C-alpha positions as CSV (number, residue, x, y, z in Angstrom):
1,X,-39.2,-18.3,44.3
2,X,-40.7,-20.1,41.4
3,X,-38.0,-22.7,40.8
4,X,-34.2,-23.3,41.1
5,X,-32.5,-21.1,38.4
6,X,-29.5,-22.2,36.4
7,X,-26.6,-19.9,36.3
8,X,-23.7,-20.6,33.9
9,X,-20.3,-18.8,34.1
10,X,-18.4,-19.2,30.8
11,X,-14.6,-18.5,30.9
12,X,-11.1,-19.8,30.5
13,X,-8.0,-20.4,32.5
14,X,-6.2,-17.7,30.6
15,X,-7.5,-14.1,31.2
16,X,-9.1,-12.4,28.2
17,X,-6.8,-9.8,26.7
18,X,-9.0,-6.9,27.8
19,X,-9.4,-8.3,31.3
20,X,-5.8,-8.4,32.5
21,X,-6.4,-6.6,35.8
22,X,-9.6,-8.5,36.7
23,X,-10.0,-11.8,38.6
24,X,-9.9,-15.0,36.5
25,X,-13.1,-16.6,35.3
26,X,-12.8,-19.3,37.9
27,X,-12.3,-16.8,40.7
28,X,-15.3,-14.9,39.5
29,X,-17.4,-18.1,39.5
30,X,-16.3,-18.9,43.1
31,X,-16.9,-15.3,44.2
32,X,-20.3,-15.2,42.5
33,X,-21.4,-18.5,44.1
34,X,-20.4,-17.3,47.6
35,X,-22.1,-13.9,47.1
36,X,-25.4,-15.5,45.9
37,X,-25.4,-18.0,48.8
38,X,-25.0,-15.1,51.3
39,X,-27.7,-13.0,49.6
40,X,-30.2,-15.8,49.1
41,X,-29.6,-18.4,51.9
42,X,-32.0,-21.4,51.8
43,X,-32.9,-20.5,48.2
44,X,-31.3,-23.1,46.0
45,X,-29.8,-22.4,42.6
46,X,-27.6,-24.2,40.3
47,X,-24.3,-22.5,39.3
48,X,-21.9,-24.1,36.8
49,X,-18.5,-23.1,35.5
50,X,-18.0,-23.9,31.8
51,X,-14.5,-23.8,30.3
52,X,-14.9,-22.3,26.8
53,X,-11.9,-24.2,25.5
54,X,-13.1,-27.6,27.0
55,X,-16.9,-27.4,27.2
56,X,-19.1,-30.3,28.4
57,X,-21.0,-32.6,26.1
58,X,-24.2,-30.6,26.7
59,X,-25.0,-29.1,23.2
60,X,-26.4,-25.9,24.6
61,X,-23.4,-25.1,26.7
62,X,-21.0,-26.2,24.0
63,X,-22.7,-24.0,21.4
64,X,-22.6,-20.9,23.7
65,X,-18.9,-21.6,24.6
66,X,-18.2,-21.5,20.8
67,X,-20.1,-18.3,20.5
68,X,-18.1,-16.7,23.3
69,X,-14.9,-17.5,21.3
70,X,-16.3,-16.6,17.9
71,X,-17.8,-13.2,19.0
72,X,-14.7,-12.3,21.1
73,X,-16.9,-11.8,24.1
74,X,-15.1,-10.6,27.3
75,X,-15.1,-13.5,29.7
76,X,-16.3,-14.5,32.2
77,X,-19.7,-14.4,30.6
78,X,-22.6,-14.9,33.1
79,X,-26.0,-16.3,32.0
80,X,-29.0,-16.7,34.3
81,X,-31.6,-18.9,32.6
82,X,-30.0,-18.2,29.2
83,X,-30.2,-14.4,29.8
84,X,-26.8,-12.6,29.5
85,X,-26.3,-10.6,32.7
86,X,-22.6,-10.0,32.8
87,X,-19.5,-10.0,30.5
88,X,-15.9,-9.4,31.5
89,X,-16.5,-7.8,34.9
90,X,-20.0,-8.8,36.0
91,X,-21.8,-6.5,38.4
92,X,-23.5,-8.0,41.4
93,X,-26.3,-5.4,41.3
94,X,-27.3,-6.6,37.8
95,X,-27.1,-10.3,38.8
96,X,-29.1,-9.7,41.9
97,X,-31.8,-7.9,39.9
98,X,-32.1,-10.9,37.5
99,X,-32.3,-13.3,40.4
100,X,-35.1,-11.3,41.9
101,X,-37.0,-11.4,38.6
102,X,-37.0,-15.2,39.2
103,X,-38.5,-14.9,42.7
104,X,-35.4,-14.9,44.9
105,X,-35.6,-12.5,47.9
106,X,-32.7,-11.1,49.9
107,X,-32.6,-12.4,53.5
């Protein structure tokens, strides 16, 4: 592993209109964090949930949160090191592949 990657999960309390039967953004964030901790134990990463309607002061996160709204993206939107890896119903296989590009190995 080269360094700790940053994962950002952008979403909102309210489900996106096209995602009614899917878990909420917050539930997806919690599920993803648990899945990654199981797959890559002892390999630290930083995962952050960003509410698109109440983003943090961080300009980069605030800017992307606005983009999610303006472009009507399906949320949750998952970024790994600013690379879009999931939208609406993120797939673990895609997320794992991106993590492994950054040097993470399954244990």
